[in-house]
N, CA and C atoms as an extended XYZ file, in Angstrom:
210
Properties=species:S:1:pos:R:3:atomname:S:1:resname:S:1:resid:I:1 pbc="F F F"
N       136.597       12.890       82.433 N   MET     1
C       135.260       13.039       83.013 CA  MET     1
C       134.243       12.668       81.938 C   MET     1
N       133.477       11.651       82.201 N   THR     2
C       132.478       11.218       81.224 CA  THR     2
C       131.090       11.504       81.758 C   THR     2
N       130.186       11.732       80.848 N   ILE     3
C       128.811       12.024       81.235 CA  ILE     3
C       127.943       10.835       80.853 C   ILE     3
N       127.156       10.344       81.794 N   ASN     4
C       126.277        9.217       81.501 CA  ASN     4
C       125.022        9.723       80.791 C   ASN     4
N       124.183        8.834       80.284 N   PRO     5
C       123.015        9.263       79.493 CA  PRO     5
C       122.062       10.197       80.225 C   PRO     5
N       121.999       10.153       81.539 N   ARG     6
C       121.083       11.029       82.273 CA  ARG     6
C       121.640       12.442       82.424 C   ARG     6
N       122.888       12.635       82.072 N   GLY     7
C       123.473       13.961       82.166 CA  GLY     7
C       124.173       14.222       83.484 C   GLY     7
N       124.256       13.200       84.341 N   TYR     8
C       124.953       13.386       85.614 CA  TYR     8
C       126.426       13.069       85.427 C   TYR     8
N       127.274       13.758       86.145 N   LEU     9
C       128.694       13.443       86.102 CA  LEU     9
C       128.904       12.114       86.814 C   LEU     9
N       129.872       11.337       86.320 N   GLU    10
C       130.126       10.021       86.903 CA  GLU    10
C       130.640       10.140       88.337 C   GLU    10
N       131.511       11.085       88.575 N   ASP    11
C       132.138       11.214       89.887 CA  ASP    11
C       131.439       12.305       90.690 C   ASP    11
N       130.868       11.957       91.832 N   PRO    12
C       130.182       12.978       92.637 CA  PRO    12
C       131.108       14.129       93.038 C   PRO    12
N       132.401       13.840       93.249 N   GLU    13
C       133.345       14.900       93.607 CA  GLU    13
C       133.467       15.916       92.477 C   GLU    13
N       133.448       15.432       91.229 N   ASP    14
C       133.502       16.347       90.083 CA  ASP    14
C       132.278       17.253       90.069 C   ASP    14
N       131.146       16.671       90.374 N   GLU    15
C       129.919       17.467       90.371 CA  GLU    15
C       129.955       18.524       91.474 C   GLU    15
N       130.481       18.154       92.631 N   ILE    16
C       130.606       19.125       93.726 CA  ILE    16
C       131.532       20.256       93.304 C   ILE    16
N       132.642       19.919       92.650 N   GLN    17
C       133.570       20.951       92.183 CA  GLN    17
C       132.898       21.865       91.167 C   GLN    17
N       132.118       21.280       90.279 N   ARG    18
C       131.459       22.061       89.233 CA  ARG    18
C       130.417       23.013       89.835 C   ARG    18
N       129.681       22.537       90.823 N   MET    19
C       128.597       23.334       91.395 CA  MET    19
C       129.100       24.325       92.434 C   MET    19
N       130.286       24.097       92.976 N   GLY    20
C       130.774       24.963       94.040 CA  GLY    20
C       130.264       24.469       95.379 C   GLY    20
N       130.706       25.096       96.425 N   THR    21
C       130.289       24.641       97.748 CA  THR    21
C       128.914       25.212       98.062 C   THR    21
N       128.044       24.393       98.606 N   PRO    22
C       126.707       24.894       98.943 CA  PRO    22
C       126.784       25.864      100.116 C   PRO    22
N       125.961       26.877      100.082 N   GLN    23
C       125.926       27.826      101.193 CA  GLN    23
C       125.025       27.273      102.283 C   GLN    23
N       125.519       27.357      103.488 N   THR    24
C       124.702       26.897      104.605 CA  THR    24
C       123.674       27.961      104.944 C   THR    24
N       122.680       27.560      105.692 N   GLU    25
C       121.613       28.495      106.060 CA  GLU    25
C       122.157       29.674      106.858 C   GLU    25
N       123.139       29.399      107.727 N   SER    26
C       123.675       30.484      108.555 CA  SER    26
C       124.421       31.512      107.707 C   SER    26
N       125.105       31.058      106.659 N   VAL    27
C       125.812       31.991      105.772 CA  VAL    27
C       124.802       32.870      105.052 C   VAL    27
N       123.741       32.252      104.543 N   VAL    28
C       122.702       33.010      103.841 CA  VAL    28
C       122.031       33.992      104.797 C   VAL    28
N       121.721       33.539      106.011 N   ALA    29
C       121.077       34.413      106.999 CA  ALA    29
C       122.002       35.565      107.380 C   ALA    29
N       123.293       35.284      107.523 N   GLY    30
C       124.253       36.339      107.852 CA  GLY    30
C       124.345       37.379      106.755 C   GLY    30
N       124.352       36.910      105.510 N   THR    31
C       124.407       37.828      104.372 CA  THR    31
C       123.151       38.683      104.326 C   THR    31
N       122.007       38.052      104.552 N   ARG    32
C       120.735       38.780      104.542 CA  ARG    32
C       120.714       39.815      105.669 C   ARG    32
N       121.218       39.433      106.843 N   LYS    33
C       121.240       40.354      107.989 CA  LYS    33
C       122.111       41.571      107.678 C   LYS    33
N       123.260       41.341      107.049 N   LYS    34
C       124.143       42.460      106.690 CA  LYS    34
C       123.455       43.386      105.696 C   LYS    34
N       122.739       42.804      104.742 N   ALA    35
C       122.035       43.618      103.747 CA  ALA    35
C       120.956       44.465      104.415 C   ALA    35
N       120.230       43.872      105.346 N   VAL    36
C       119.179       44.608      106.059 CA  VAL    36
C       119.795       45.734      106.886 C   VAL    36
N       120.905       45.433      107.578 N   GLU    37
C       121.566       46.465      108.383 CA  GLU    37
C       122.047       47.617      107.505 C   GLU    37
N       122.595       47.285      106.327 N   ARG    38
C       123.071       48.329      105.413 CA  ARG    38
C       121.906       49.196      104.943 C   ARG    38
N       120.782       48.569      104.634 N   CYS    39
C       119.597       49.324      104.207 CA  CYS    39
C       119.113       50.244      105.326 C   CYS    39
N       119.115       49.745      106.557 N   LEU    40
C       118.678       50.563      107.689 CA  LEU    40
C       119.604       51.752      107.891 C   LEU    40
N       120.916       51.531      107.748 N   GLU    41
C       121.870       52.635      107.894 CA  GLU    41
C       121.627       53.695      106.825 C   GLU    41
N       121.394       53.246      105.580 N   GLU    42
C       121.130       54.194      104.495 CA  GLU    42
C       119.838       54.970      104.765 C   GLU    42
N       118.830       54.272      105.276 N   ALA    43
C       117.554       54.932      105.568 CA  ALA    43
C       117.728       55.959      106.685 C   ALA    43
N       118.528       55.622      107.700 N   LYS    44
C       118.785       56.576      108.783 CA  LYS    44
C       119.456       57.824      108.232 C   LYS    44
N       120.412       57.629      107.337 N   GLY    45
C       121.105       58.765      106.733 CA  GLY    45
C       120.161       59.648      105.948 C   GLY    45
N       119.283       59.020      105.160 N   ARG    46
C       118.315       59.794      104.373 CA  ARG    46
C       117.341       60.520      105.290 C   ARG    46
N       116.933       59.859      106.378 N   LYS    47
C       115.996       60.481      107.312 CA  LYS    47
C       116.650       61.682      107.983 C   LYS    47
N       117.910       61.540      108.378 N   LEU    48
C       118.627       62.639      109.016 CA  LEU    48
C       118.735       63.825      108.065 C   LEU    48
N       119.064       63.555      106.797 N   LEU    49
C       119.149       64.637      105.817 CA  LEU    49
C       117.798       65.312      105.637 C   LEU    49
N       116.738       64.508      105.604 N   ALA    50
C       115.396       65.071      105.431 CA  ALA    50
C       115.025       65.950      106.625 C   ALA    50
N       115.356       65.491      107.832 N   VAL    51
C       115.053       66.274      109.038 CA  VAL    51
C       115.838       67.578      109.022 C   VAL    51
N       117.123       67.511      108.666 N   GLN    52
C       117.943       68.725      108.618 CA  GLN    52
C       117.395       69.703      107.579 C   GLN    52
N       116.990       69.183      106.432 N   HIS    53
C       116.435       70.027      105.375 CA  HIS    53
C       115.142       70.697      105.856 C   HIS    53
N       114.302       69.903      106.539 N   PHE    54
C       113.045       70.424      107.068 CA  PHE    54
C       113.313       71.529      108.092 C   PHE    54
N       114.259       71.278      109.001 N   GLN    55
C       114.584       72.279      110.029 CA  GLN    55
C       115.100       73.560      109.380 C   GLN    55
N       115.928       73.417      108.350 N   LYS    56
C       116.458       74.590      107.660 CA  LYS    56
C       115.313       75.392      107.037 C   LYS    56
N       114.361       74.682      106.417 N   ASN    57
C       113.214       75.364      105.809 CA  ASN    57
C       112.367       76.078      106.856 C   ASN    57
N       112.187       75.453      108.009 N   ILE    58
C       111.418       76.082      109.088 CA  ILE    58
C       112.111       77.364      109.533 C   ILE    58
N       113.437       77.300      109.737 N   TRP    59
C       114.174       78.498      110.155 CA  TRP    59
C       114.067       79.603      109.111 C   TRP    59
N       114.089       79.221      107.840 N   GLN    60
C       113.972       80.233      106.785 CA  GLN    60
C       112.581       80.869      106.791 C   GLN    60
N       111.578       80.120      107.192 N   CYS    61
C       110.229       80.688      107.287 CA  CYS    61
C       110.131       81.649      108.474 C   CYS    61
N       110.751       81.260      109.595 N   ILE    62
C       110.687       82.091      110.798 CA  ILE    62
C       111.539       83.347      110.633 C   ILE    62
N       112.754       83.159      110.119 N   PHE    63
C       113.680       84.275      109.915 CA  PHE    63
C       114.030       84.365      108.432 C   PHE    63
N       113.211       85.049      107.625 N   PRO    64
C       113.419       85.076      106.176 CA  PRO    64
C       114.778       85.623      105.747 C   PRO    64
N       115.410       86.467      106.553 N   GLY    65
C       116.687       87.050      106.157 CA  GLY    65
C       117.868       86.118      106.332 C   GLY    65
N       117.728       85.072      107.099 N   GLY    66
C       118.835       84.158      107.371 CA  GLY    66
C       118.657       83.527      108.732 C   GLY    66
N       119.406       82.459      108.968 N   GLU    67
C       119.240       81.708      110.213 CA  GLU    67
C       119.808       82.433      111.414 C   GLU    67
N       121.068       82.908      111.312 N   ASP    68
C       121.688       83.437      112.513 CA  ASP    68
C       121.917       84.942      112.428 C   ASP    68
N       120.887       85.679      112.372 N   GLU    69
C       121.036       87.128      112.440 CA  GLU    69
C       120.916       87.537      113.891 C   GLU    69
N       121.989       88.130      114.391 N   ASP    70
C       121.977       88.538      115.805 CA  ASP    70
C       121.647       90.002      115.945 C   ASP    70
């Protein structure tokens, strides 16, 4: 493999091998969509925990001795 003065590889196939396969727009969009979905799932989990924590605090305010005193 020889390099010409401009720094380009002589064989385009060699350059493709060196650079790897280009990602198509759909692959990039799919990856981005998965990342967004994962972030939304994490946010839902955090929101659920926050709501549960809030509800627990409210119950403790209403019934200072404990939640389920019968």
